[in-house]
N, CA, C and O atoms as a GROMACS GRO file, in nm:
protein
  460
    1MET      N    1   0.262  -0.014  -0.066
    1MET     CA    2   0.274   0.008   0.066
    1MET      C    3   0.414   0.010   0.092
    1MET      O    4   0.487  -0.065   0.027
    2ALA      N    5   0.472   0.106   0.203
    2ALA     CA    6   0.615   0.144   0.242
    2ALA      C    7   0.629   0.061   0.354
    2ALA      O    8   0.538   0.050   0.436
    3LEU      N    9   0.752  -0.006   0.365
    3LEU     CA   10   0.780  -0.054   0.512
    3LEU      C   11   0.908   0.044   0.566
    3LEU      O   12   1.016   0.038   0.506
    4ALA      N   13   0.894   0.115   0.660
    4ALA     CA   14   0.964   0.204   0.734
    4ALA      C   15   1.045   0.119   0.831
    4ALA      O   16   0.988   0.047   0.913
    5ILE      N   17   1.191   0.128   0.822
    5ILE     CA   18   1.258   0.094   0.927
    5ILE      C   19   1.375   0.191   0.975
    5ILE      O   20   1.438   0.263   0.897
    6THR      N   21   1.399   0.183   1.116
    6THR     CA   22   1.438   0.285   1.189
    6THR      C   23   1.571   0.202   1.291
    6THR      O   24   1.552   0.099   1.354
    7ALA      N   25   1.675   0.264   1.286
    7ALA     CA   26   1.745   0.258   1.370
    7ALA      C   27   1.726   0.276   1.514
    7ALA      O   28   1.636   0.354   1.547
    8CYS      N   29   1.799   0.213   1.614
    8CYS     CA   30   1.794   0.221   1.772
    8CYS      C   31   1.893   0.343   1.782
    8CYS      O   32   2.006   0.333   1.732
    9SER      N   33   1.856   0.448   1.841
    9SER     CA   34   1.929   0.583   1.855
    9SER      C   35   1.879   0.662   2.002
    9SER      O   36   1.774   0.650   2.066
   10ASP      N   37   1.976   0.731   2.021
   10ASP     CA   38   1.938   0.808   2.168
   10ASP      C   39   1.775   0.866   2.153
   10ASP      O   40   1.718   0.888   2.046
   11GLY      N   41   1.721   0.882   2.281
   11GLY     CA   42   1.589   0.939   2.287
   11GLY      C   43   1.570   1.067   2.215
   11GLY      O   44   1.470   1.064   2.143
   12GLU      N   45   1.637   1.184   2.212
   12GLU     CA   46   1.593   1.301   2.148
   12GLU      C   47   1.595   1.292   1.998
   12GLU      O   48   1.511   1.367   1.948
   13SER      N   49   1.663   1.226   1.914
   13SER     CA   50   1.702   1.221   1.760
   13SER      C   51   1.568   1.112   1.733
   13SER      O   52   1.507   1.120   1.627
   14GLN      N   53   1.543   1.045   1.802
   14GLN     CA   54   1.412   0.944   1.782
   14GLN      C   55   1.315   1.017   1.821
   14GLN      O   56   1.215   0.976   1.762
   15LYS      N   57   1.288   1.107   1.891
   15LYS     CA   58   1.175   1.218   1.886
   15LYS      C   59   1.144   1.275   1.784
   15LYS      O   60   1.028   1.275   1.741
   16ALA      N   61   1.254   1.341   1.721
   16ALA     CA   62   1.220   1.433   1.618
   16ALA      C   63   1.193   1.362   1.475
   16ALA      O   64   1.167   1.421   1.370
   17ALA      N   65   1.205   1.217   1.495
   17ALA     CA   66   1.185   1.134   1.367
   17ALA      C   67   1.079   1.081   1.363
   17ALA      O   68   1.046   1.028   1.256
   18THR      N   69   0.974   1.075   1.498
   18THR     CA   70   0.844   1.019   1.494
   18THR      C   71   0.747   1.101   1.456
   18THR      O   72   0.740   1.217   1.497
   19PRO      N   73   0.660   1.048   1.370
   19PRO     CA   74   0.577   1.141   1.300
   19PRO      C   75   0.454   1.168   1.399
   19PRO      O   76   0.428   1.102   1.501
   20GLN      N   77   0.380   1.280   1.348
   20GLN     CA   78   0.263   1.324   1.450
   20GLN      C   79   0.136   1.192   1.414
   20GLN      O   80   0.114   1.157   1.298
   21ARG      N   81   0.064   1.135   1.529
   21ARG     CA   82  -0.024   1.069   1.515
   21ARG      C   83  -0.141   1.107   1.432
   21ARG      O   84  -0.182   1.220   1.456
   22LEU      N   85  -0.199   1.048   1.347
   22LEU     CA   86  -0.318   1.084   1.301
   22LEU      C   87  -0.467   1.069   1.409
   22LEU      O   88  -0.492   0.960   1.460
   23LYS      N   89  -0.538   1.165   1.430
   23LYS     CA   90  -0.640   1.139   1.516
   23LYS      C   91  -0.779   1.192   1.448
   23LYS      O   92  -0.760   1.280   1.364
   24PRO      N   93  -0.898   1.161   1.465
   24PRO     CA   94  -1.016   1.196   1.428
   24PRO      C   95  -1.039   1.349   1.427
   24PRO      O   96  -0.986   1.427   1.506
   25GLU      N   97  -1.109   1.376   1.346
   25GLU     CA   98  -1.112   1.531   1.326
   25GLU      C   99  -1.007   1.604   1.257
   25GLU      O  100  -1.034   1.716   1.214
   26MET      N  101  -0.895   1.557   1.242
   26MET     CA  102  -0.768   1.607   1.208
   26MET      C  103  -0.746   1.623   1.077
   26MET      O  104  -0.783   1.526   1.010
   27LEU      N  105  -0.685   1.737   1.002
   27LEU     CA  106  -0.696   1.758   0.858
   27LEU      C  107  -0.567   1.697   0.802
   27LEU      O  108  -0.470   1.728   0.872
   28ALA      N  109  -0.536   1.618   0.696
   28ALA     CA  110  -0.438   1.534   0.656
   28ALA      C  111  -0.437   1.556   0.487
   28ALA      O  112  -0.532   1.595   0.419
   29THR      N  113  -0.312   1.521   0.444
   29THR     CA  114  -0.291   1.526   0.298
   29THR      C  115  -0.232   1.388   0.261
   29THR      O  116  -0.203   1.315   0.355
   30ALA      N  117  -0.216   1.356   0.168
   30ALA     CA  118  -0.173   1.236   0.085
   30ALA      C  119  -0.029   1.252   0.109
   30ALA      O  120   0.038   1.353   0.086
   31ALA      N  121   0.014   1.130   0.161
   31ALA     CA  122   0.154   1.117   0.170
   31ALA      C  123   0.237   1.115   0.041
   31ALA      O  124   0.166   1.097  -0.059
   32PRO      N  125   0.359   1.129   0.017
   32PRO     CA  126   0.411   1.122  -0.101
   32PRO      C  127   0.406   0.971  -0.165
   32PRO      O  128   0.409   0.869  -0.097
   33GLY      N  129   0.397   0.977  -0.325
   33GLY     CA  130   0.401   0.857  -0.388
   33GLY      C  131   0.275   0.820  -0.420
   33GLY      O  132   0.191   0.900  -0.376
   34ALA      N  133   0.229   0.725  -0.482
   34ALA     CA  134   0.111   0.658  -0.535
   34ALA      C  135   0.013   0.599  -0.392
   34ALA      O  136   0.037   0.485  -0.351
   35GLN      N  137  -0.064   0.657  -0.344
   35GLN     CA  138  -0.177   0.606  -0.243
   35GLN      C  139  -0.302   0.576  -0.305
   35GLN      O  140  -0.340   0.631  -0.408
   36MET      N  141  -0.368   0.482  -0.240
   36MET     CA  142  -0.499   0.434  -0.269
   36MET      C  143  -0.586   0.437  -0.152
   36MET      O  144  -0.546   0.429  -0.036
   37ALA      N  145  -0.738   0.453  -0.201
   37ALA     CA  146  -0.824   0.449  -0.096
   37ALA      C  147  -0.943   0.373  -0.151
   37ALA      O  148  -0.971   0.371  -0.271
   38CYS      N  149  -1.009   0.311  -0.058
   38CYS     CA  150  -1.138   0.197  -0.121
   38CYS      C  151  -1.234   0.256  -0.032
   38CYS      O  152  -1.213   0.323   0.068
   39VAL      N  153  -1.364   0.215  -0.096
   39VAL     CA  154  -1.496   0.247  -0.073
   39VAL      C  155  -1.529   0.202   0.076
   39VAL      O  156  -1.595   0.271   0.153
   40THR      N  157  -1.468   0.060   0.113
   40THR     CA  158  -1.499   0.014   0.265
   40THR      C  159  -1.376  -0.036   0.275
   40THR      O  160  -1.296  -0.047   0.182
   41GLU      N  161  -1.354  -0.074   0.424
   41GLU     CA  162  -1.233  -0.136   0.471
   41GLU      C  163  -1.222  -0.256   0.422
   41GLU      O  164  -1.107  -0.289   0.392
   42ALA      N  165  -1.318  -0.345   0.403
   42ALA     CA  166  -1.289  -0.459   0.364
   42ALA      C  167  -1.229  -0.480   0.220
   42ALA      O  168  -1.143  -0.564   0.193
   43ASP      N  169  -1.293  -0.382   0.122
   43ASP     CA  170  -1.231  -0.373  -0.001
   43ASP      C  171  -1.076  -0.331   0.013
   43ASP      O  172  -0.985  -0.392  -0.044
   44LEU      N  173  -1.063  -0.243   0.077
   44LEU     CA  174  -0.891  -0.205   0.107
   44LEU      C  175  -0.807  -0.300   0.146
   44LEU      O  176  -0.691  -0.304   0.104
   45LEU      N  177  -0.871  -0.411   0.256
   45LEU     CA  178  -0.782  -0.528   0.272
   45LEU      C  179  -0.755  -0.611   0.172
   45LEU      O  180  -0.651  -0.675   0.164
   46GLN      N  181  -0.880  -0.617   0.062
   46GLN     CA  182  -0.885  -0.727  -0.009
   46GLN      C  183  -0.784  -0.671  -0.133
   46GLN      O  184  -0.738  -0.752  -0.213
   47ALA      N  185  -0.757  -0.546  -0.142
   47ALA     CA  186  -0.680  -0.505  -0.249
   47ALA      C  187  -0.551  -0.497  -0.212
   47ALA      O  188  -0.471  -0.495  -0.305
   48ILE      N  189  -0.497  -0.491  -0.072
   48ILE     CA  190  -0.371  -0.503  -0.029
   48ILE      C  191  -0.341  -0.660  -0.044
   48ILE      O  192  -0.237  -0.703  -0.094
   49THR      N  193  -0.444  -0.740   0.005
   49THR     CA  194  -0.410  -0.888  -0.039
   49THR      C  195  -0.392  -0.922  -0.179
   49THR      O  196  -0.315  -1.016  -0.199
   50HIS      N  197  -0.440  -0.872  -0.271
   50HIS     CA  198  -0.407  -0.919  -0.424
   50HIS      C  199  -0.267  -0.860  -0.453
   50HIS      O  200  -0.185  -0.915  -0.527
   51SER      N  201  -0.246  -0.725  -0.379
   51SER     CA  202  -0.102  -0.671  -0.428
   51SER      C  203  -0.012  -0.760  -0.377
   51SER      O  204   0.077  -0.805  -0.448
   52VAL      N  205  -0.024  -0.789  -0.272
   52VAL     CA  206   0.091  -0.862  -0.175
   52VAL      C  207   0.099  -1.016  -0.248
   52VAL      O  208   0.205  -1.080  -0.244
   53LYS      N  209  -0.012  -1.064  -0.309
   53LYS     CA  210  -0.013  -1.213  -0.358
   53LYS      C  211   0.050  -1.177  -0.536
   53LYS      O  212   0.076  -1.264  -0.619
   54GLY      N  213   0.058  -1.073  -0.550
   54GLY     CA  214   0.104  -1.037  -0.713
   54GLY      C  215  -0.002  -1.084  -0.799
   54GLY      O  216   0.026  -1.144  -0.902
   55GLU      N  217  -0.137  -1.057  -0.759
   55GLU     CA  218  -0.268  -1.074  -0.839
   55GLU      C  219  -0.306  -0.971  -0.894
   55GLU      O  220  -0.409  -0.919  -0.851
   56LYS      N  221  -0.228  -0.904  -1.015
   56LYS     CA  222  -0.228  -0.772  -1.081
   56LYS      C  223  -0.354  -0.772  -1.137
   56LYS      O  224  -0.416  -0.666  -1.130
   57SER      N  225  -0.405  -0.866  -1.192
   57SER     CA  226  -0.566  -0.869  -1.239
   57SER      C  227  -0.664  -0.831  -1.178
   57SER      O  228  -0.746  -0.745  -1.210
   58LYS      N  229  -0.658  -0.915  -1.057
   58LYS     CA  230  -0.766  -0.852  -0.946
   58LYS      C  231  -0.740  -0.740  -0.896
   58LYS      O  232  -0.839  -0.666  -0.902
   59PHE      N  233  -0.639  -0.687  -0.841
   59PHE     CA  234  -0.615  -0.566  -0.791
   59PHE      C  235  -0.626  -0.462  -0.901
   59PHE      O  236  -0.672  -0.354  -0.862
   60ALA      N  237  -0.601  -0.467  -1.008
   60ALA     CA  238  -0.639  -0.363  -1.122
   60ALA      C  239  -0.800  -0.337  -1.132
   60ALA      O  240  -0.856  -0.228  -1.150
   61GLY      N  241  -0.865  -0.473  -1.114
   61GLY     CA  242  -1.010  -0.475  -1.113
   61GLY      C  243  -1.080  -0.420  -1.037
   61GLY      O  244  -1.196  -0.389  -1.064
   62MET      N  245  -1.005  -0.390  -0.892
   62MET     CA  246  -1.064  -0.323  -0.800
   62MET      C  247  -1.079  -0.156  -0.851
   62MET      O  248  -1.167  -0.075  -0.825
   63PHE      N  249  -0.996  -0.146  -0.908
   63PHE     CA  250  -1.002   0.008  -0.982
   63PHE      C  251  -1.113   0.028  -1.093
   63PHE      O  252  -1.188   0.125  -1.102
   64GLN      N  253  -1.107  -0.081  -1.174
   64GLN     CA  254  -1.205  -0.063  -1.272
   64GLN      C  255  -1.327  -0.063  -1.249
   64GLN      O  256  -1.402  -0.006  -1.329
   65ASN      N  257  -1.376  -0.123  -1.141
   65ASN     CA  258  -1.520  -0.140  -1.080
   65ASN      C  259  -1.557  -0.041  -0.965
   65ASN      O  260  -1.662  -0.044  -0.901
   66PHE      N  261  -1.442   0.058  -0.947
   66PHE     CA  262  -1.452   0.182  -0.851
   66PHE      C  263  -1.469   0.151  -0.719
   66PHE      O  264  -1.523   0.231  -0.642
   67SER      N  265  -1.424   0.029  -0.680
   67SER     CA  266  -1.403  -0.031  -0.517
   67SER      C  267  -1.276   0.070  -0.444
   67SER      O  268  -1.270   0.105  -0.326
   68CYS      N  269  -1.191   0.098  -0.541
   68CYS     CA  270  -1.086   0.163  -0.523
   68CYS      C  271  -1.045   0.269  -0.591
   68CYS      O  272  -1.084   0.260  -0.708
   69MET      N  273  -0.972   0.384  -0.568
   69MET     CA  274  -0.933   0.501  -0.672
   69MET      C  275  -0.770   0.553  -0.592
   69MET      O  276  -0.722   0.531  -0.480
   70GLN      N  277  -0.730   0.618  -0.690
   70GLN     CA  278  -0.585   0.674  -0.679
   70GLN      C  279  -0.609   0.786  -0.592
   70GLN      O  280  -0.696   0.862  -0.634
   71LEU      N  281  -0.554   0.820  -0.474
   71LEU     CA  282  -0.572   0.918  -0.378
   71LEU      C  283  -0.491   1.081  -0.453
   71LEU      O  284  -0.371   1.105  -0.463
   72PRO      N  285  -0.591   1.155  -0.487
   72PRO     CA  286  -0.524   1.267  -0.544
   72PRO      C  287  -0.421   1.333  -0.429
   72PRO      O  288  -0.434   1.325  -0.307
   73GLN      N  289  -0.342   1.384  -0.485
   73GLN     CA  290  -0.228   1.430  -0.364
   73GLN      C  291  -0.247   1.571  -0.321
   73GLN      O  292  -0.222   1.599  -0.203
   74ALA      N  293  -0.294   1.678  -0.417
   74ALA     CA  294  -0.332   1.802  -0.362
   74ALA      C  295  -0.446   1.845  -0.294
   74ALA      O  296  -0.489   1.960  -0.301
   75GLN      N  297  -0.498   1.750  -0.225
   75GLN     CA  298  -0.624   1.759  -0.134
   75GLN      C  299  -0.596   1.756  -0.024
   75GLN      O  300  -0.489   1.705   0.010
   76LYS      N  301  -0.680   1.809   0.067
   76LYS     CA  302  -0.695   1.793   0.219
   76LYS      C  303  -0.814   1.724   0.232
   76LYS      O  304  -0.918   1.741   0.170
   77TYR      N  305  -0.776   1.611   0.356
   77TYR     CA  306  -0.876   1.535   0.389
   77TYR      C  307  -0.899   1.555   0.545
   77TYR      O  308  -0.824   1.616   0.622
   78ARG      N  309  -1.021   1.491   0.575
   78ARG     CA  310  -1.076   1.523   0.748
   78ARG      C  311  -1.082   1.350   0.790
   78ARG      O  312  -1.163   1.270   0.743
   79ILE      N  313  -0.993   1.323   0.872
   79ILE     CA  314  -0.978   1.203   0.936
   79ILE      C  315  -1.134   1.168   1.019
   79ILE      O  316  -1.176   1.232   1.116
   80LEU      N  317  -1.184   1.085   0.973
   80LEU     CA  318  -1.296   1.011   1.073
   80LEU      C  319  -1.298   0.956   1.197
   80LEU      O  320  -1.334   1.007   1.304
   81SER      N  321  -1.231   0.786   1.161
   81SER     CA  322  -1.170   0.736   1.242
   81SER      C  323  -1.036   0.665   1.211
   81SER      O  324  -1.004   0.641   1.095
   82VAL      N  325  -0.959   0.632   1.317
   82VAL     CA  326  -0.842   0.572   1.305
   82VAL      C  327  -0.844   0.433   1.381
   82VAL      O  328  -0.894   0.432   1.494
   83LYS      N  329  -0.796   0.321   1.328
   83LYS     CA  330  -0.767   0.186   1.363
   83LYS      C  331  -0.642   0.176   1.369
   83LYS      O  332  -0.577   0.278   1.349
   84SER      N  333  -0.574   0.052   1.397
   84SER     CA  334  -0.416   0.041   1.420
   84SER      C  335  -0.354   0.056   1.286
   84SER      O  336  -0.257   0.130   1.273
   85THR      N  337  -0.410  -0.018   1.173
   85THR     CA  338  -0.334  -0.006   1.058
   85THR      C  339  -0.418   0.064   0.928
   85THR      O  340  -0.374   0.085   0.815
   86THR      N  341  -0.557   0.095   0.984
   86THR     CA  342  -0.619   0.163   0.850
   86THR      C  343  -0.682   0.311   0.931
   86THR      O  344  -0.689   0.336   1.051
   87ILE      N  345  -0.721   0.390   0.812
   87ILE     CA  346  -0.806   0.517   0.848
   87ILE      C  347  -0.937   0.530   0.768
   87ILE      O  348  -0.940   0.481   0.656
   88GLU      N  349  -1.028   0.584   0.810
   88GLU     CA  350  -1.136   0.624   0.749
   88GLU      C  351  -1.134   0.771   0.752
   88GLU      O  352  -1.117   0.830   0.858
   89PHE      N  353  -1.152   0.845   0.619
   89PHE     CA  354  -1.140   0.982   0.608
   89PHE      C  355  -1.263   1.026   0.467
   89PHE      O  356  -1.325   0.951   0.391
   90THR      N  357  -1.262   1.164   0.475
   90THR     CA  358  -1.340   1.205   0.354
   90THR      C  359  -1.276   1.347   0.325
   90THR      O  360  -1.188   1.403   0.392
   91HIS      N  361  -1.339   1.394   0.208
   91HIS     CA  362  -1.235   1.525   0.183
   91HIS      C  363  -1.297   1.635   0.274
   91HIS      O  364  -1.419   1.648   0.287
   92ALA      N  365  -1.210   1.710   0.332
   92ALA     CA  366  -1.205   1.839   0.417
   92ALA      C  367  -1.318   1.923   0.405
   92ALA      O  368  -1.370   1.984   0.498
   93SER      N  369  -1.358   1.923   0.273
   93SER     CA  370  -1.500   2.029   0.262
   93SER      C  371  -1.612   1.947   0.299
   93SER      O  372  -1.716   2.010   0.319
   94ASN      N  373  -1.618   1.824   0.313
   94ASN     CA  374  -1.753   1.760   0.369
   94ASN      C  375  -1.748   1.766   0.509
   94ASN      O  376  -1.672   1.706   0.585
   95THR      N  377  -1.833   1.843   0.533
   95THR     CA  378  -1.867   1.880   0.700
   95THR      C  379  -1.957   1.801   0.749
   95THR      O  380  -1.965   1.783   0.870
   96THR      N  381  -2.042   1.740   0.656
   96THR     CA  382  -2.158   1.650   0.729
   96THR      C  383  -2.142   1.491   0.708
   96THR      O  384  -2.229   1.407   0.732
   97GLU      N  385  -2.022   1.468   0.662
   97GLU     CA  386  -2.016   1.322   0.599
   97GLU      C  387  -1.987   1.245   0.712
   97GLU      O  388  -1.897   1.292   0.782
   98SER      N  389  -2.035   1.144   0.749
   98SER     CA  390  -2.013   1.048   0.850
   98SER      C  391  -1.973   0.887   0.823
   98SER      O  392  -1.955   0.797   0.904
   99VAL      N  393  -1.967   0.887   0.679
   99VAL     CA  394  -1.878   0.784   0.618
   99VAL      C  395  -1.778   0.808   0.511
   99VAL      O  396  -1.800   0.880   0.414
  100GLY      N  397  -1.691   0.757   0.527
  100GLY     CA  398  -1.566   0.798   0.435
  100GLY      C  399  -1.506   0.697   0.351
  100GLY      O  400  -1.550   0.583   0.344
  101MET      N  401  -1.402   0.741   0.285
  101MET     CA  402  -1.310   0.586   0.219
  101MET      C  403  -1.211   0.526   0.322
  101MET      O  404  -1.209   0.563   0.439
  102TRP      N  405  -1.151   0.458   0.285
  102TRP     CA  406  -1.064   0.370   0.385
  102TRP      C  407  -0.897   0.365   0.313
  102TRP      O  408  -0.876   0.349   0.193
  103ALA      N  409  -0.808   0.378   0.400
  103ALA     CA  410  -0.689   0.389   0.345
  103ALA      C  411  -0.583   0.325   0.436
  103ALA      O  412  -0.608   0.327   0.556
  104ASP      N  413  -0.468   0.268   0.395
  104ASP     CA  414  -0.364   0.225   0.508
  104ASP      C  415  -0.326   0.346   0.587
  104ASP      O  416  -0.303   0.452   0.528
  105ILE      N  417  -0.317   0.337   0.708
  105ILE     CA  418  -0.272   0.442   0.779
  105ILE      C  419  -0.156   0.538   0.738
  105ILE      O  420  -0.155   0.658   0.762
  106SER      N  421  -0.067   0.476   0.677
  106SER     CA  422   0.058   0.526   0.610
  106SER      C  423   0.034   0.621   0.473
  106SER      O  424   0.125   0.683   0.418
  107ALA      N  425  -0.106   0.621   0.428
  107ALA     CA  426  -0.140   0.700   0.316
  107ALA      C  427  -0.179   0.844   0.334
  107ALA      O  428  -0.198   0.921   0.240
  108LEU      N  429  -0.187   0.872   0.452
  108LEU     CA  430  -0.202   1.032   0.488
  108LEU      C  431  -0.121   1.078   0.612
  108LEU      O  432  -0.112   1.011   0.715
  109GLU      N  433  -0.063   1.197   0.592
  109GLU     CA  434  -0.002   1.270   0.685
  109GLU      C  435  -0.091   1.380   0.732
  109GLU      O  436  -0.160   1.449   0.657
  110PRO      N  437  -0.085   1.389   0.848
  110PRO     CA  438  -0.141   1.512   0.943
  110PRO      C  439  -0.067   1.667   0.884
  110PRO      O  440   0.053   1.694   0.880
  111ASP      N  441  -0.160   1.735   0.851
  111ASP     CA  442  -0.116   1.875   0.783
  111ASP      C  443  -0.098   1.971   0.913
  111ASP      O  444  -0.050   2.083   0.896
  112GLY      N  445  -0.136   1.928   1.044
  112GLY     CA  446  -0.114   2.008   1.155
  112GLY      C  447  -0.207   2.080   1.217
  112GLY      O  448  -0.175   2.145   1.317
  113SER      N  449  -0.349   2.081   1.164
  113SER     CA  450  -0.446   2.140   1.205
  113SER      C  451  -0.565   2.031   1.215
  113SER      O  452  -0.577   1.923   1.157
  114ILE      N  453  -0.654   2.100   1.316
  114ILE     CA  454  -0.788   2.001   1.352
  114ILE      C  455  -0.882   2.080   1.337
  114ILE      O  456  -0.883   2.189   1.395
  115ARG      N  457  -0.976   2.040   1.259
  115ARG     CA  458  -1.111   2.108   1.202
  115ARG      C  459  -1.219   2.093   1.350
  115ARG      O  460  -1.335   2.136   1.347
   0.00000   0.00000   0.00000
């Protein structure tokens, strides 16, 4: 997870630096860097907890039992739902999926189009 820190400035330059918000049905791509997604929101929160606590074996175990996976960079994803800190998404080619994977909201970036 990355922590972004911004300085206070005049309104115009701040508007330019504000990223577009993710919304349901929007298409997105993986943000730069190693991003992960998990089968359920609970798995995602558990993986984040293991990572923050430095529990490397437990964190790695979540990938070995396929509860979580590395998010491929060169793919497009369709946002299904957005919460304050997490997003549910599926591969953009899945037009009938109503249940998806979960990731931290910073893991995906809008590609500027809505499906």
